[in-house]
C-alpha positions, 0 to 999 in steps of 0.5 A: 834139342838134339832129339827134337831136331832129329824128330823134325828131320824125320817128319820132314822126310816123311812129308816129302813126296816120294818118287813112285817106283812104278811110273804110270804110262800116262801121268796126270796133269801135274806131270803131263806126258810130253812126246819130247820128254815122255821118258824119265831119263836124262837126255842130251840135246843134240843138233844133228847137222851131218848130211843124210847120205843114201845107203842104197841105190833106191834111197839115192833115187828117193832123195833125188826124186824129192829134190826134183818132184813136188809129189813123191810116193815112197813104197817099201818094207819097214826099215828102208828109211822112207820116213826118216829120209823124207823128214831129213829132206824137209828139215834141209829145205826148211833150214835153207829157207826154201819153205816156211813150214813143215807139215807131218801127218799120219793116220791115228790107227791102232796096230791091231790093239784096242787101246781104249780111251787115252787120258788127257787133252787131245794132244795127249791122246794123239801123241803116242800115234805121232811119236815116230815123227817126233823122234825123227825130228828130234834126231835132226833138230835136237829136242830144244829147237824142235820145241821152239819150232812146234811152239811157233807153228813152223812145224805142225804134226797132226792126224790125217783127219785134220787135213780136210779143207786145208791148202798147204802153200810154201810147205814140206808135207810128209804123209807117213803110214799111208798104207793105213789110209783109204783111197778117199783119204789119200786122194783128200791128202793129195789135193791139199798140195799148194803152191811152192810145196813138196809132198812125200807119201811113205808107206808099206802096202804089205803092212796095213792095219786096216781090214783087207781091201780097205787100204788105197796105197797100192792103187794110188801108187799104180795110178800116180806112176803114170804121171811124169811129174810125180815120182813113185819110188819102190824100195825093197828088202835090200834097202833095209837099214835096220838090223840085218835080221829084219830083212831076213824075217820079211823074206819069210813072213 
């Protein structure tokens, strides 16, 4: 009996599905890749309730402009907090009840690499491009609350191509990585603005992944700068809040 029990236990162990030592970048349907749970590690859900404070004068100007203007264009190098501050203000407005939904969008443009055809449904294909927006939202709301708001439509994340024909009323719209949009795409996005809405465009004119001359961000920024009701905030290397080497590298690259 003892030998039989031992054999049964061994057979049971062999039949048990083993955890693969090499994890696929995009698992199949049985383990669909979720932008909020894509990493196989235990994460602690946290609710970020602390108010965001500016770390520089230009960041302060950006936060003040978002409070006062319906359209704000934030231009500056990587690491200056453009996207994070915009999303933080969007969450703040949503929590205060000033708007009923948050709309985040960015162009699905590859950063110099050809990724080929990504597997899965449409959401799975777009998730890698939109992951930075998920990260910022999760940091401000916590993963559990973010899932709930995404499920009920209070927060929507979509590529720029899906915005045509829409009118966004009572919303806070953040358009990220605008340097990867053409002049026509930016014009199309700006005209989506509806009543009781705020729109923030963020981007770095010096880091476009489009062919030279195709990005319309610099031109749009110059034209909108002449309008009193629109704020164009230009951040600089001194506003970078990432590792100090980022600012040093950008001065020579």
